[in-house]
Steps between C-alpha positions, in 0.01 A plus 500: 500500500608300198338762280715768660815294446400457139443872454834583661678244280334637188600856594859393569520313168361802315761723664778266393369496141478879492853523638641267235296674229643840601854363503449346157369829366804685633730242343313528170530880502869482589561242227304708247693815591836326470407335170352826369828685552700209363277521192564878473872421499436375147371844400254774587132402465459825301363847567757590770702775325338804662385618156155658461248221549760275667564419863848439634699221660389588854173328419699178543794624711475698823653846536474836329598577142827689466616722215709312246656816358875445466460133602281368218670556164350456152699538178413477130763408241480459124783303340707551813445878498317653794200720423300746707193500272345266247420478130167341402496129408856440622625214716712592801673293764370589845720447803349514849756532780478516878796666670553229757711191566208333674494127412127478416297760313198542275321752279199580283495764224234635263514766226207744465417789269353831627151346494625227737449224245772256395775654287696273266567131548742297710698196384699268726863444401597285798220258590705358788490822703194695378149455367202706387173508692165663427290696747234764444531465123869596510806281440781530752841345565600339830768267636493120508625290789856466365501874427460590868874441544569805281484875548477580126278363222474566124222456244375675185238768454363607162369855506152594375459521123422873520601788724281467812694754705688421816512131593546437872646176633353431845731276703464330837787308657518271801820472703412186688647343813404154368317381813204349307256742662354842433719677759835674477501582126569849361267616221600792275300655215620742233392662173728528195362717216648487150381758248442449130784638287242645263301646788807662658614642164154645430436625854411869508319503832801490735814704540745444782841579639656272760793568731671267747573639848784309663446657843154345530547215247187617323367603161353848461251492216355806329200370309286697258197287427206572274292231671388415852584160642713272711878534464732199488878527503702203378881489506674258263872422498713448190446127529130560435398411856217693659674575831266754657134589463280734698143634481519873575125548517281723286598821323293764329562631152765770508840533664577266790806473723556144621767324703569134565765344722689211341623177654841521663596179317511673160860539385650797319438487127275593211129419526189557293213660692151441362226733618144399415171683548203284409579357157779748422869442566815703461856375554809687616856381554671595827831441672502395864823591677561391858 
């Protein structure tokens, strides 16, 4: 009889230990999760831009990725003058902007050449708000903790020493609700291609005419391409900001009729439209009238 009491007591004690152990594990996981996201508030861990070879921010934050076209803006300026393409071995100021008044935000950006390797070099000009990080052999720029109070960040980018063709800036932004967890944040990714001035001037593989249709708020693009490949359209305003980008899928060599609907938020004005097929880009100026 005493043996049975002992067995029952041992079983009860074991159950209590298991119960406390489980509760401790839950608390540890919860504490780790909270601290992990507090740590990410000081910047992306890297590799979350949505670029080839990268993941995206939903690996740490719940929810689906949304398009950042028209919301994520990237501009290049040289001596205060906005540019829509780059010269080799030239330093530009890059401005990343989120079109929001949200009180807490974040970003990660990387620049890649057509071979999806790092293009150019970044340099931090405001170490209070931004920093560089390295992931996958590529240097990126992300926010720091103080920088999460902003919706716009600036830093420098020096272009490659030679013409490498179109350089694409892959950007992911996080519009956070600041609840110290992975829920409730809005993740947006976007691509912002900038062609080489030399490459655009020498381009003989693309011809295009572009017309704006006010009734549908769209661009009708007649594209004569001598190469097959994926088509990207990038719209840049006169301030040098990449305000719209879209992948129109693949085209075959020859004449192609394409159409893309723009964001309603775009105001009337003059814009530069860059059309790229593989490593070839052509630029046309248009007027949007609403």
